DSSP file (Angstrom, degrees, kcal/mol; ACC not computed):
  #  RESIDUE AA STRUCTURE BP1 BP2  ACC     N-H-->O    O-->H-N    N-H-->O    O-->H-N    TCO  KAPPA ALPHA  PHI   PSI    X-CA   Y-CA   Z-CA
    1    1 A D              0   0    0      0, 0.0     0, 0.0     0, 0.0     0, 0.0   0.000 360.0 360.0 360.0 125.6  -20.9  -16.8  -23.1
    2    2 A S        +     0   0    0      2,-0.1     2,-0.1     0, 0.0     0, 0.0   0.177 360.0 136.8-104.3  17.1  -17.3  -15.8  -22.8
    3    3 A A        -     0   0    0      1,-0.0     2,-0.4     2,-0.0     0, 0.0  -0.402  38.6-156.5 -66.9 139.2  -17.7  -14.3  -19.3
    4    4 A V        -     0   0    0     -2,-0.1     2,-0.6     2,-0.0    -2,-0.1  -0.970   4.8-162.2-119.0 131.3  -14.9  -15.2  -16.9
    5    5 A S        +     0   0    0     -2,-0.4     2,-0.4     2,-0.0    -2,-0.0  -0.959  17.0 172.1-116.1 117.2  -15.3  -15.1  -13.1
    6    6 A L        -     0   0    0     -2,-0.6     2,-0.4     2,-0.0    -2,-0.0  -0.968  13.6-172.2-127.3 140.2  -12.1  -15.0  -11.1
    7    7 A V        +     0   0    0     -2,-0.4     2,-0.3     2,-0.0    -2,-0.0  -0.999  17.5 156.1-130.4 131.8  -11.6  -14.5   -7.3
    8    8 A D        -     0   0    0     -2,-0.4     2,-0.3     2,-0.0    -2,-0.0  -0.976  14.9-173.2-147.9 158.1   -8.1  -14.1   -5.8
    9    9 A S        +     0   0    0     -2,-0.3     2,-0.3     2,-0.0    -2,-0.0  -0.985   4.0 176.8-149.3 156.9   -6.6  -12.6   -2.7
   10   10 A F        -     0   0    0     -2,-0.3     2,-0.4     2,-0.0    -2,-0.0  -0.973  17.9-138.1-154.5 162.8   -3.1  -11.9   -1.4
   11   11 A V        -     0   0    0     -2,-0.3     2,-0.4    58,-0.0    -2,-0.0  -0.988  10.2-167.8-129.1 135.0   -1.5  -10.3    1.6
   12   12 A E        -     0   0    0     -2,-0.4     2,-0.3    49,-0.1    -2,-0.0  -0.953  10.3-163.2-116.8 142.0    1.5   -8.1    1.7
   13   13 A T        +     0   0    0     -2,-0.4    45,-0.7     2,-0.0     2,-0.3  -0.919  10.4 174.7-124.7 153.7    3.3   -7.2    5.0
   14   14 A A  E     -A   57   0A   0     -2,-0.3     2,-0.5    43,-0.2    43,-0.2  -0.985  23.8-137.2-152.7 147.8    5.7   -4.5    6.0
   15   15 A N  E     -A   56   0A   0     41,-2.9    41,-2.6    -2,-0.3     2,-0.5  -0.949  21.1-167.0-109.6 123.0    7.3   -3.3    9.2
   16   16 A V  E     -A   55   0A   0     -2,-0.5     2,-0.5    39,-0.2    39,-0.2  -0.927   3.9-159.1-112.8 132.1    7.5    0.4    9.6
   17   17 A T  E     -A   54   0A   0     37,-2.6    36,-2.5    -2,-0.5    37,-1.6  -0.939   8.3-152.7-111.5 129.9    9.7    2.1   12.3
   18   18 A F  E     -A   52   0A   0     -2,-0.5    34,-0.3    34,-0.3     3,-0.1  -0.721  19.5-114.2 -98.4 150.4    9.0    5.6   13.4
   19   19 A T        -     0   0    0     32,-2.7     2,-0.3    -2,-0.3    -1,-0.1  -0.351  49.8 -81.9 -70.2 161.9   11.5    8.0   14.8
   20   20 A E        -     0   0    0     -2,-0.1     2,-0.4     1,-0.0    -1,-0.1  -0.531  55.1-156.9 -68.4 129.4   11.0    9.0   18.4
   21   21 A L        -     0   0    0     -2,-0.3     2,-0.2    -3,-0.1    -1,-0.0  -0.875   9.2-142.9-115.8 141.4    8.4   11.8   18.6
   22   22 A T     >  -     0   0    0     -2,-0.4     4,-2.2     1,-0.1     5,-0.2  -0.499  34.7-106.5 -87.6 166.8    7.8   14.5   21.1
   23   23 A D  H  > S+     0   0    0      1,-0.2     4,-2.7     2,-0.2     5,-0.2   0.881 124.5  54.5 -59.3 -37.0    4.3   15.6   22.0
   24   24 A C  H  > S+     0   0    0      2,-0.2     4,-2.4     1,-0.2    -1,-0.2   0.905 106.4  50.8 -63.5 -42.2    5.0   18.7   20.0
   25   25 A D  H  > S+     0   0    0      2,-0.2     4,-2.2     1,-0.2    -2,-0.2   0.928 112.9  46.0 -59.2 -46.1    6.0   16.7   16.9
   26   26 A I  H  X S+     0   0    0     -4,-2.2     4,-2.7     1,-0.2     5,-0.2   0.924 112.0  50.3 -65.1 -45.3    2.7   14.7   17.2
   27   27 A D  H  X S+     0   0    0     -4,-2.7     4,-2.5     1,-0.2    -1,-0.2   0.904 111.1  49.5 -59.6 -41.9    0.6   17.8   17.7
   28   28 A A  H  X S+     0   0    0     -4,-2.4     4,-1.1     2,-0.2    -1,-0.2   0.900 111.6  48.4 -65.8 -40.9    2.2   19.5   14.7
   29   29 A Y  H >< S+     0   0    0     -4,-2.2     3,-0.5     2,-0.2     4,-0.5   0.931 113.0  47.0 -66.3 -44.2    1.6   16.4   12.5
   30   30 A V  H >< S+     0   0    0     -4,-2.7     3,-1.6     1,-0.2    -2,-0.2   0.910 108.8  55.8 -61.7 -41.8   -2.1   16.2   13.6
   31   31 A A  H 3< S+     0   0    0     -4,-2.5    -1,-0.2     1,-0.3    -2,-0.2   0.760  95.1  67.5 -63.3 -24.4   -2.5   19.9   13.0
   32   32 A S  T << S-     0   0    0     -4,-1.1    -1,-0.3    -3,-0.5    -2,-0.2   0.736 101.1-135.6 -67.3 -20.0   -1.3   19.4    9.4
   33   33 A G  S X  S+     0   0    0     -3,-1.6     3,-1.3    -4,-0.5     4,-0.3   0.234  72.3 115.9  85.3 -14.3   -4.5   17.5    8.8
   34   34 A E  G >  S+     0   0    0     -5,-0.5     3,-0.9     1,-0.2    -4,-0.1   0.876  70.3  51.1 -59.2 -41.7   -2.7   14.7    6.9
   35   35 A P  G >  S+     0   0    0      0, 0.0     3,-1.2     0, 0.0    -1,-0.2   0.605  87.5  86.2 -75.3  -6.0   -3.4   11.8    9.3
   36   36 A M  G <  S+     0   0    0     -3,-1.3    -2,-0.1     1,-0.3    -6,-0.0   0.735  97.2  33.1 -70.3 -22.5   -7.1   12.4    9.4
   37   37 A D  G <  S+     0   0    0     -3,-0.9     2,-0.4    -4,-0.3    -1,-0.3   0.085  96.5 104.6-119.3  24.8   -8.0   10.4    6.3
   38   38 A K    X   -     0   0    0     -3,-1.2     3,-0.9     1,-0.1     5,-0.1  -0.877  66.5-139.0-109.6 137.1   -5.3    7.7    6.6
   39   39 A A  T 3  S+     0   0    0     -2,-0.4    -1,-0.1     1,-0.3     4,-0.1   0.883 110.2  32.9 -59.5 -39.8   -6.0    4.1    7.8
   40   40 A G  T 3  S-     0   0    0      2,-0.4    -1,-0.3    -3,-0.1     3,-0.1   0.301 115.8-112.8 -99.4   8.5   -2.8    4.1    9.9
   41   41 A S  S <  S+     0   0    0     -3,-0.9     2,-0.3    -6,-0.2    -2,-0.1   0.695  90.0  75.2  66.2  22.9   -3.0    7.8   10.7
   42   42 A Y        -     0   0    0     -8,-0.1     2,-0.6    -7,-0.1    -2,-0.4  -0.977  67.4-141.7-154.4 153.5    0.1    8.7    8.6
   43   43 A G    > > -     0   0    0     -2,-0.3     3,-1.8     1,-0.1     6,-0.8  -0.931   6.7-166.6-117.9 106.8    1.0    9.0    5.0
   44   44 A I  T 3 5S+     0   0    0     -2,-0.6    -1,-0.1     1,-0.3     8,-0.1   0.776  91.2  55.6 -62.9 -25.9    4.4    7.7    4.2
   45   45 A Q  T 3 5S+     0   0    0     -3,-0.1    -1,-0.3    18,-0.1     2,-0.1   0.485 116.2  35.2 -84.8  -2.9    4.3    9.4    0.8
   46   46 A G  T X 5S-     0   0    0     -3,-1.8     3,-1.6   -12,-0.0     4,-0.3  -0.113 125.2 -38.5-121.5-142.1    3.6   12.8    2.4
   47   47 A I  G > 5S+     0   0    0      1,-0.3     3,-2.2     2,-0.2     4,-0.3   0.855 126.9  68.2 -57.6 -36.6    4.6   14.6    5.5
   48   48 A G  G > <S+     0   0    0     -5,-0.6     3,-1.6     1,-0.3     4,-0.3   0.723  82.3  74.0 -59.1 -22.6    4.4   11.4    7.5
   49   49 A G  G X  S+     0   0    0     -3,-1.6     3,-0.8    -6,-0.8    -1,-0.3   0.755  86.1  65.4 -61.5 -23.1    7.4   10.1    5.6
   50   50 A Q  G <  S+     0   0    0     -3,-2.2    -1,-0.3    -4,-0.3    -2,-0.2   0.694 100.4  49.3 -72.8 -18.7    9.5   12.4    7.7
   51   51 A I  G <  S+     0   0    0     -3,-1.6   -32,-2.7    -4,-0.3     2,-0.6   0.411  89.5  95.9-101.1   1.3    8.7   10.5   10.8
   52   52 A V  E <   +A   18   0A   0     -3,-0.8   -34,-0.3    -4,-0.3     3,-0.1  -0.826  43.3 174.9 -93.3 120.7    9.5    7.1    9.3
   53   53 A S  E     +     0   0A   0    -36,-2.5     2,-0.3    -2,-0.6   -35,-0.2   0.589  65.5  12.2-100.3 -12.8   13.1    6.0   10.2
   54   54 A G  E     -A   17   0A   0    -37,-1.6   -37,-2.6     2,-0.0     2,-0.3  -0.989  53.2-167.3-162.4 154.0   12.9    2.5    8.7
   55   55 A L  E     -A   16   0A   0     -2,-0.3     2,-0.5   -39,-0.2   -39,-0.2  -0.968   1.2-174.0-147.2 126.5   10.9    0.2    6.4
   56   56 A Q  E     +A   15   0A   0    -41,-2.6   -41,-2.9    -2,-0.3     2,-0.3  -0.980  63.2  17.2-118.9 117.1   11.2   -3.5    5.8
   57   57 A G  E    S-A   14   0A   0     -2,-0.5     2,-0.6   -43,-0.2   -43,-0.2  -0.862 107.8 -10.5 124.9-160.9    8.9   -4.7    3.1
   58   58 A D    >>  -     0   0    0    -45,-0.7     4,-1.6    -2,-0.3     3,-0.5  -0.678  44.2-158.5 -86.2 114.2    7.0   -3.3    0.2
   59   59 A F  H 3> S+     0   0    0     -2,-0.6     4,-2.2     1,-0.2    -1,-0.2   0.883  95.2  54.3 -54.7 -41.6    6.8    0.5    0.2
   60   60 A F  H 3>>S+     0   0    0      1,-0.2     5,-1.9     2,-0.2     4,-1.4   0.806 102.7  56.1 -68.9 -29.0    3.7    0.4   -2.0
   61   61 A A  H <45S+     0   0    0     -3,-0.5    -1,-0.2     2,-0.2    -2,-0.2   0.899 109.5  47.1 -65.9 -39.7    1.9   -1.9    0.4
   62   62 A V  H  <5S+     0   0    0     -4,-1.6    -2,-0.2     1,-0.2   -18,-0.2   0.894 109.7  53.5 -66.2 -39.6    2.5    0.7    3.1
   63   63 A M  H  <5S-     0   0    0     -4,-2.2    -1,-0.2    -5,-0.2    -2,-0.2   0.764 126.2-100.0 -68.9 -25.6    1.3    3.4    0.8
   64   64 A G  T  <5S+     0   0    0     -4,-1.4    -3,-0.2    -5,-0.2    -4,-0.1   0.300  99.5  68.3 127.9 -11.8   -1.9    1.5    0.2
   65   65 A L      < -     0   0    0     -5,-1.9     2,-1.7     4,-0.0     3,-0.1  -0.819  65.7-148.6-140.7  99.5   -1.7   -0.4   -3.2
   66   66 A P     >  -     0   0    0      0, 0.0     4,-2.7     0, 0.0     5,-0.2  -0.473  18.1-173.4 -70.7  90.0    0.9   -3.2   -3.3
   67   67 A M  H  > S+     0   0    0     -2,-1.7     4,-2.8     1,-0.2     5,-0.2   0.865  77.2  48.7 -55.7 -45.7    1.8   -2.9   -7.0
   68   68 A H  H  > S+     0   0    0      2,-0.2     4,-2.4     1,-0.2    -1,-0.2   0.957 114.9  44.0 -63.8 -50.4    3.9   -6.0   -7.3
   69   69 A G  H  > S+     0   0    0      1,-0.2     4,-2.2     2,-0.2    -2,-0.2   0.896 115.1  49.8 -61.5 -40.5    1.4   -8.3   -5.6
   70   70 A L  H  X S+     0   0    0     -4,-2.7     4,-2.8     2,-0.2     5,-0.2   0.930 110.9  47.9 -64.3 -46.0   -1.5   -6.8   -7.6
   71   71 A S  H  X S+     0   0    0     -4,-2.8     4,-2.3    -5,-0.2    -2,-0.2   0.888 112.3  49.8 -65.5 -36.8    0.3   -7.1  -10.9
   72   72 A R  H  X S+     0   0    0     -4,-2.4     4,-2.3    -5,-0.2    -1,-0.2   0.912 112.5  47.6 -65.3 -41.6    1.3  -10.8  -10.2
   73   73 A S  H  X S+     0   0    0     -4,-2.2     4,-2.3    -5,-0.2    -2,-0.2   0.916 112.9  47.9 -65.9 -43.5   -2.3  -11.6   -9.2
   74   74 A L  H  X S+     0   0    0     -4,-2.8     4,-2.7     2,-0.2    -2,-0.2   0.901 111.8  50.0 -64.1 -40.5   -3.7   -9.9  -12.3
   75   75 A M  H  X S+     0   0    0     -4,-2.3     4,-2.8    -5,-0.2    -2,-0.2   0.907 110.3  50.0 -65.6 -40.8   -1.2  -11.7  -14.5
   76   76 A A  H  X S+     0   0    0     -4,-2.3     4,-1.1     2,-0.2    -1,-0.2   0.913 112.4  48.0 -63.1 -41.4   -2.1  -15.1  -13.0
   77   77 A A  H  < S+     0   0    0     -4,-2.3     3,-0.5     2,-0.2     4,-0.3   0.932 113.3  47.3 -63.9 -45.1   -5.8  -14.3  -13.5
   78   78 A F  H >< S+     0   0    0     -4,-2.7     3,-1.5     1,-0.2     5,-0.4   0.914 110.4  52.4 -62.5 -42.8   -5.2  -13.3  -17.1
   79   79 A N  H 3< S+     0   0    0     -4,-2.8    -1,-0.2     1,-0.3    -2,-0.2   0.719 100.7  62.7 -67.9 -19.9   -3.1  -16.4  -17.8
   80   80 A S  T 3< S+     0   0    0     -4,-1.1    -1,-0.3    -3,-0.5    -2,-0.2   0.548  95.3  75.9 -82.6  -5.1   -5.8  -18.6  -16.4
   81   81 A T  S <  S-     0   0    0     -3,-1.5   -77,-0.0    -4,-0.3    -3,-0.0  -0.480  85.1-124.3 -95.4 171.3   -8.2  -17.5  -19.2
   82   82 A N        +     0   0    0     -2,-0.2     2,-0.4     2,-0.1    -3,-0.1   0.050  67.8 128.4-100.9  24.6   -8.1  -18.5  -22.8
   83   83 A I        -     0   0    0     -5,-0.4     2,-0.7     1,-0.0    -2,-0.1  -0.682  58.8-133.6 -86.4 130.3   -7.8  -14.9  -24.0
   84   84 A D    >   -     0   0    0     -2,-0.4     3,-1.6     1,-0.2    -2,-0.1  -0.749   9.2-155.1 -84.1 116.3   -5.0  -14.2  -26.4
   85   85 A A  T 3  S+     0   0    0     -2,-0.7    -1,-0.2     1,-0.3    -2,-0.0   0.739  93.9  45.8 -63.6 -23.3   -3.3  -11.0  -25.2
   86   86 A Y  T 3         0   0    0      1,-0.2    -1,-0.3    -3,-0.0    -2,-0.0   0.260 360.0 360.0-106.0  11.0   -2.1  -10.2  -28.7
   87   87 A D    <         0   0    0     -3,-1.6    -1,-0.2     0, 0.0    -2,-0.1   0.449 360.0 360.0 -84.3 360.0   -5.4  -10.9  -30.5
C-alpha cells in the first residue's frame, strides 16, 4: 500500500487598518451586499478594498487563502514522501 497520510497546520496573521467611516459609508457598503457572505464582513479584493487604508502582512491571508503558507506546507508534505516528482 503506497497511501500517505499527512496532517499539517499553519497560521498566517495580518493587520488591516480601515479608513474612518461615516454611518452613510457603512450603510452604503452594507447595501452593496458584499459583506453579507464574508467572514470579516468585508472583501479586500472587492468594494471593501476601498475602505482599507493599510495592510501589514499577507494580502492573500486576508483574502482567505494564504498562498505562500499553503505552498510551503504542500511542498514540505510532498518532500516528506518517497514520491519522485519527475517520475
